[in-house]
GUTOR-966602 format. One record per residue (C-alpha): z, x, y; residue in one letter. Coordinates in steps of 0.05 Angstrom, whole numbers. Last residue first. Example, Ala and Ser with C-alpha at 12.3 -4.5 7.8 and 13.67 -1.06 7.14 Angstrom:
GUTOR-966602
R      z      x      y rest
R    143    273    -21    S
R    156    246    -90    A
end
This chain:
GUTOR-966602
R      z      x      y rest
R   3785    413   2778    Y
R   3802    475   2826    H
R   3862    450   2882    F
R   3872    508   2924    H
R   3916    479   2983    R
R   3923    513   3050    V
R   3986    507   3091    G
R   3998    589   3075    T
R   4075    581   3055    F
R   4120    638   3033    V
R   4173    656   2997    M
R   4218    722   2984    A
R   4267    710   2926    I
R   4339    725   2947    D
R   4355    680   2877    A
R   4400    629   2926    E
R   4340    638   2973    N
R   4292    615   2928    A
R   4332    554   2910    A
R   4345    537   2988    S
R   4265    537   2999    V
R   4245    497   2937    S
R   4299    440   2962    I
R   4273    453   3037    A
R   4203    436   3014    D
R   4220    368   2978    Y
R   4179    327   3029    I
R   4122    371   3009    S
R   4078    414   3053    G
R   4084    480   3020    G
R   4010    518   3002    P
R   4041    569   2951    Q
R   4065    639   2954    V
R   4126    666   2917    I
R   4160    739   2916    A
R   4213    777   2875    T
R   4194    745   2808    I
R   4244    767   2750    G
R   4237    714   2696    H
R   4300    672   2705    K
R   4288    671   2787    A
R   4218    648   2772    C
R   4243    590   2730    A
R   4287    573   2790    D
R   4240    574   2838    V
R   4192    531   2791    T
R   4251    476   2769    D
R   4258    470   2847    R
R   4223    398   2849    F
R   4159    368   2882    T
R   4136    445   2898    F
R   4069    453   2927    F
R   3998    464   2907    A
R   3952    523   2883    D
R   4012    570   2858    S
R   4018    643   2869    A
R   4073    676   2838    M
R   4100    760   2847    V
R   4121    812   2801    A
R   4180    851   2797    G
R   4201    821   2731    F
R   4145    790   2697    S
R   4120    847   2655    R
R   4180    817   2604    H
R   4127    755   2584    Q
R   4071    757   2617    A
R   4036    710   2574    S
R   4100    657   2560    N
R   4108    666   2634    F
R   4041    629   2662    A
R   4051    579   2607    M
R   4120    559   2624    D
R   4093    557   2702    V
R   4037    508   2674    S
R   4087    469   2646    S
R   4131    466   2704    I
R   4062    442   2751    R
R   4056    381   2709    S
R   4001    352   2673    M
R   3970    423   2653    Q
R   3906    458   2676    G
R   3917    519   2683    A
R   3976    576   2673    G
R   3961    645   2681    V
R   4001    718   2668    G
R   3991    789   2682    I
R   3937    789   2732    V
R   3935    849   2752    Q
R   3930    883   2830    Y
R   3998    922   2815    D
R   4033    862   2793    K
R   4003    783   2787    A
R   4028    720   2767    L
R   3990    657   2773    V
R   3995    579   2771    V
R   3946    533   2778    A
R   3962    455   2756    N
R   3896    456   2770    S
R   3843    504   2741    K
R   3842    575   2762    V
R   3787    594   2805    H
R   3832    591   2871    K
R   3895    614   2834    A
R   3854    680   2827    V
R   3855    685   2910    T
R   3929    672   2907    M
R   3948    719   2865    A
R   3915    778   2904    F
R   3939    748   2969    Q
R   4012    748   2942    M
R   3998    815   2910    Q
R   3982    840   2990    A
R   4047    803   3014    V
R   4089    835   2959    E
R   4063    909   2978    E
R   4080    892   3055    P
R   4151    870   3040    T
R   4174    796   3028    P
R   4227    777   3087    Q
R   4286    747   3056    R
R   4315    688   3087    H
R   4261    646   3067    T
R   4205    611   3104    V
R   4157    671   3115    V
R   4081    637   3132    R
R   4023    664   3116    M
R   3968    634   3142    Y
R   3963    693   3193    E
R   3960    748   3134    N
R   3895    719   3109    K
R   3884    682   3036    V
R   3805    677   3047    P
R   3773    610   3048    E
R   3715    605   3006    T
R   3726    540   2968    D
R   3655    516   2967    M
R   3632    454   3007    E
R   3631    389   2974    Q
R   3577    351   2937    L
R   3591    302   2882    L
R   3527    275   2850    L
R   3503    204   2819    G
R   3494    147   2769    G
R   3545    171   2721    K
R   3574    241   2756    I
R   3539    311   2771    P
R   3574    362   2805    Y
R   3543    397   2872    F
R   3565    461   2906    T
R   3552    474   2979    I
R   3550    537   3007    G
R   3600    594   3035    P
R   3582    664   3006    K
R   3630    709   2966    Y
R   3601    779   2956    A
R   3595    838   2913    D
R   3568    809   2858    L
R   3502    791   2895    G
R   3455    813   2845    D
R   3442    801   2772    V
R   3447    835   2705    T
R   3460    807   2640    L
R   3487    831   2571    L
R   3499    789   2513    R
R   3534    815   2456    L
R   3497    788   2396    K
R   3475    858   2373    P
R   3532    905   2387    K
R   3494    972   2390    A
R   3473    942   2458    A
R   3541    968   2485    L
R   3536   1035   2482    V
R   3463   1042   2496    S
R   3475    997   2561    Q
R   3522   1050   2579    A
R   3486   1105   2570    E
R   3432   1075   2613    E
R   3476   1057   2666    S
R   3490    984   2670    F
R   3476    936   2733    S
R   3496    880   2780    P
R   3546    858   2714    A
R   3551    808   2670    I
R   3578    817   2605    I
R   3578    769   2547    A
R   3616    750   2483    E
R   3662    806   2476    L
R   3703    833   2422    F
R   3741    888   2442    V
R   3731    970   2434    K
R   3662    969   2465    N
R   3695    956   2529    M
R   3736   1019   2528    E
R   3668   1056   2518    L
R   3629   1013   2572    A
R   3679   1029   2625    C
R   3675   1104   2615    A
R   3591   1105   2605    L
R   3583   1065   2673    D
R   3583    992   2687    V
R   3556    978   2756    E
R   3600    948   2802    R
R   3616    877   2811    N
R   3642    860   2745    V
R   3641    798   2698    A
R   3664    786   2628    V
R   3660    726   2580    I
R   3713    723   2530    G
R   3722    732   2457    G
R   3783    766   2450    Y
R   3812    762   2525    S
R   3870    708   2505    A
R   3903    757   2464    L
R   3894    827   2510    T
R   3929    782   2565    D
R   3932    830   2627    G
R   3907    892   2588    E
R   3843    860   2599    Y
R   3839    853   2669    A
R   3877    916   2678    K
R   3830    959   2637    L
R   3767    936   2678    W
R   3795    949   2743    A
R   3810   1017   2715    E
R   3741   1026   2685    R
R   3705   1002   2751    I
R   3737   1049   2791    D
R   3803   1056   2838    A
R   3823    993   2808    G
R   3825    908   2815    L
R   3840    869   2754    G
R   3831    801   2729    V
R   3855    769   2664    G
R   3852    710   2633    C
R   3808    670   2682    P
R   3788    603   2669    N
R   3721    573   2659    T
R   3739    558   2583    H
R   3764    639   2575    K
R   3743    677   2630    I
R   3752    756   2629    I
R   3757    787   2705    T
R   3735    859   2732    A
R   3740    883   2805    A
R   3720    951   2846    P
R   3749    934   2913    E
R   3713    889   2958    A
R   3740    830   2927    F
R   3727    746   2914    E
R   3658    762   2888    R
R   3697    780   2823    V
R   3731    708   2813    V
R   3649    672   2835    N
R   3614    711   2773    M
R   3664    695   2724    A
R   3671    628   2738    A
R   3593    624   2733    D
R   3591    668   2668    L
R   3638    616   2641    D
R   3589    562   2656    L
R   3536    597   2622    T
R   3574    618   2562    N
R   3589    546   2545    N
R   3522    518   2553    Y
R   3498    576   2505    S
R   3464    632   2520    L
R   3414    668   2474    Q
R   3442    723   2430    L
R   3442    792   2454    G
R   3412    841   2503    T
R   3373    851   2571    L
R   3387    783   2602    Q
R   3367    784   2678    V
R   3402    738   2714    A
R   3372    688   2771    Q
R   3394    617   2736    G
R   3462    654   2724    V
R   3476    659   2798    G
R   3453    702   2866    H
R   3452    647   2923    E
R   3383    645   2966    N
R   3376    565   2947    N
R   3317    539   2964    G
R   3297    528   2894    F
R   3352    511   2848    C
R   3355    551   2775    S
R   3357    511   2707    Y
R   3389    523   2647    L
R   3375    478   2580    A
R   3419    443   2532    A
R   3422    406   2468    R
R   3486    372   2444    Q
R   3504    372   2361    Q
R   3525    446   2368    A
R   3581    424   2414    N
R   3585    436   2500    E
R   3507    444   2490    G
R   3466    483   2452    Y
R   3430    553   2444    R
R   3398    544   2515    L
R   3331    522   2541    D
R   3305    574   2591    Q
R   3290    580   2663    Q
R   3274    511   2676    K
R   3258    501   2749    E
R   3305    452   2796    A
R   3291    417   2867    L
R   3342    376   2894    L
R   3330    337   2943    L
R   3390    306   2980    F
R   3377    245   3030    R
R   3425    234   3083    E
R   3444    305   3088    P
R   3518    336   3077    F
R   3516    404   3090    A
R   3451    397   3136    E
R   3433    471   3163    K
R   3371    457   3196    V
R   3349    531   3219    G
R   3276    516   3235    A
R   3257    571   3182    K
R   3308    537   3126    N
R   3286    468   3145    Q
R   3215    493   3138    L
R   3220    519   3068    Y
R   3264    467   3044    T
R   3211    408   3066    S
R   3151    453   3040    I
R   3187    470   2972    F
R   3208    393   2966    T
R   3132    370   2984    D
R   3104    409   2927    Y
R   3161    385   2882    E
R   3136    312   2901    A
R   3065    337   2884    T
R   3078    351   2821    H
R   3122    297   2796    R
R   3070    247   2828    F
R   3018    286   2783    A
R   3068    285   2714    E
R   3072    204   2724    A
R   3004    199   2737    S
R   2986    236   2670    L
R   3032    190   2635    Q
R   3002    133   2666    L
R   2938    156   2645    R
R   2960    167   2574    Y
R   2982     93   2571    A
R   2916     67   2602    E
R   2881    106   2543    D
R   2842    175   2540    V
R   2837    170   2471    A
R   2761    166   2462    G
R   2759    220   2412    D
R   2725    274   2461    R
R   2763    254   2521    L
R   2824    257   2481    R
R   2805    334   2455    R
R   2789    346   2533    A
R   2859    323   2557    V
R   2894    367   2504    E
R   2856    422   2521    Q
R   2855    418   2594    Y
R   2939    405   2594    K
R   2962    472   2602    G
R   2918    474   2671    P
R   2974    427   2700    D
R   2940    376   2753    T
R   2905    326   2717    V
R   2885    255   2739    V
R   2844    204   2701    T
R   2818    150   2734    V
R   2815     71   2718    Y
R   2883     46   2712    Q
R   2907    108   2741    Y
R   2892     87   2815    N
R   2961    113   2844    K
R   2947    172   2799    A
R   2884    187   2833    A
R   2895    173   2905    A
R   2956    213   2892    R
R   2922    278   2864    I
R   2870    271   2919    M
R   2915    269   2981    S
R   2948    323   2945    P
R   2891    366   2950    G
R   2863    347   3011    G
R   2927    371   3051    I
R   2950    438   3020    D
R   3000    482   3060    I
R   2976    550   3049    N
R   2957    555   3116    E
R   3033    541   3142    I
R   3062    592   3109    A
R   3013    641   3142    E
R   3033    615   3208    A
R   3107    625   3185    L
R   3107    699   3166    E
R   3110    727   3099    V
R   3152    791   3097    G
R   3171    800   3025    P
R   3123    748   2983    K
R   3161    687   2962    S
R   3132    641   3016    I
R   3058    657   2994    T
R   3080    642   2913    Q
R   3111    572   2934    R
R   3046    554   2981    F
R   2999    569   2931    P
R   2953    513   2944    Y
R   2954    471   2894    L
R   2923    436   2834    N
R   2868    395   2825    V
R   2823    368   2768    V
R   2805    293   2784    V
R   2763    247   2727    L
R   2737    186   2737    D
R   2706    184   2804    I
R   2664    125   2827    P
R   2593    138   2860    T
R   2598    118   2932    I
R   2528     88   2968    N
R   2563     49   3018    H
R   2538    -19   2991    E
R   2547      6   2926    E
R   2621     20   2928    L
R   2629    -45   2966    Q
R   2600    -80   2907    A
R   2645    -40   2854    L
R   2706    -63   2893    H
R   2687   -129   2891    E
R   2677   -137   2822    P
R   2734   -101   2800    T
R   2733    -26   2779    R
R   2790     -3   2823    M
R   2766     37   2871    A
R   2812     96   2888    L
R   2780    156   2871    I
R   2711    140   2896    G
R   2732    112   2958    G
R   2778    173   2965    H
R   2711    220   2946    I
R   2664    182   2994    R
R   2711    161   3041    P
R   2722    233   3064    N
R   2783    281   3060    L
R   2750    330   3008    T
R   2732    389   3058    K
R   2774    394   3124    V
R   2825    448   3129    R
R   2760    496   3103    G
R   2756    538   3171    D
R   2759    469   3210    L
R   2703    441   3177    I
R   2671    433   3103    E
R   2596    399   3120    P
R   2590    329   3114    F
R   2537    288   3072    G
R   2598    267   3023    T
R   2570    289   2965    V
R   2527    349   2979    E
R   2586    372   3015    S
R   2624    370   2959    V
R   2582    422   2925    Y
R   2555    398   2857    T
R   2564    439   2789    V
R   2520    453   2731    P
R   2554    514   2691    I
R   2520    581   2697    G
R   2592    615   2705    A
R   2570    627   2777    E
R   2569    560   2796    K
R   2638    555   2757    I
R   2671    598   2798    T
R   2634    584   2861    Q
R   2645    511   2864    F
R   2726    536   2853    T
R   2725    575   2915    G
R   2697    526   2958    G
R   2698    452   2927    T
R   2681    419   2869    S
R   2636    353   2839    V
R   2621    360   2762    L
R   2574    296   2730    E
R   2608    288   2665    F
R   2561    289   2606    D
R   2615    298   2547    M
R   2585    374   2541    K
R   2587    377   2614    V
R   2665    362   2614    L
R   2672    420   2554    E
R   2641    470   2601    E
R   2681    454   2662    A
R   2744    458   2610    F
R   2722    528   2589    E
R   2710    547   2661    L
R   2785    519   2690    I
R   2822    558   2634    G
R   2867    589   2691    T
R   2829    570   2756    K
R   2895    561   2801    D
R   2873    546   2862    S
R   2841    487   2834    V
R   2787    430   2858    S
R   2743    392   2803    I
R   2722    322   2824    I
R   2697    292   2758    A
R   2642    237   2751    R
R   2620    202   2691    R
R   2554    178   2661    S
R   2512    238   2681    A
R   2445    231   2697    M
end
């Protein structure tokens, strides 16, 4: 008679026959259910059907198989005289090993057109109950949920190395497994029920590793990229890398920033990002023109940049991009000819992802020590009706359009943010400075003589007239800012003196 009992019930049958054979060699009695029982039996491996243990048949179309005291009593019993006496009294055999993985709920809901009823039927009940019971009783019971662990567990069982410390490790893995499973279900059902809580009392975050990154912010730091389950937004975590070196942490941040910029525009758009700030943004009749505008906006800062475009990269665009040293390009797609041209640079990363043509509202989160900050995304468009002229001179329709473009870009520039634009091309950016006038000086230094006839956007109001005076000196014809300072009248007066049109939006766009 076998000295130990194992219950095996798995949806993913990878490696289960080899593991079952090893267990039988180690004098385990195998108890199994449904399809797992059939698989093991057909392989000629001795196995007992669960109903023979419970004395009760599977019922309700297989919904109830293992929910029985003869199973859960065997799993949950501590090996104390009191518990063992109760097992003997009720003719229950202790269960020493639980090998379970769960109904494929996630795979089911990932199928196109899956109905709610099918998803519900793939919610496992007995499996999580057995896993949790075994994990709770880790002092006496070994629980295995990952097929990748079968060989290691078999080796440790042979060597007598499945001690309490190892069982505790497997217990933690098991509870994480069921927590992930429950989060998949909860997220899916909330979406189905139309529950849209921006800031719930309990924020469940389930993320799956996509890849290890080359390094973190610096070479001495490790990093990895995860994708979030339940978020239907297409991001870097869902991108497909076609060519080039492995991504680094900084590459990934810059790609995310680049994608957010081009998603703002319905027209063909291109951006070049350095240190999460756009140093070049351009709109064009086609993607080649948009790219050229983005690059020529600041050819110096563009060196080694991260690029996003919201249209397929065609051959004409690729030939222009190929003239510049770039770290990565992300696009909806690359034509075959374009990919061939760009892939000639073996280190250049080419990535494709859907959803670069739309900027969806949503929630972002930022980790802080011991917690998370959550906020709504700043997807508010810069609308005509928000633009209130406060100067004597009215802006021209073309100036209004350029101001909308510049302020849209300013949403993605680190505060204090200043953006200079002309002909749907960013020609100067001031970012991340402690004073606004420093950002202004930075932007004009980049734009140089091109600032004459351009417009300026600022993410926040002006406290002093120095910004307006600088604009007058450098030929700016129109300024857009949120307004709201107690010193607004001073700025308006300075703009009137310089015959600059000034518009207040009433909407601030800080970006930290």
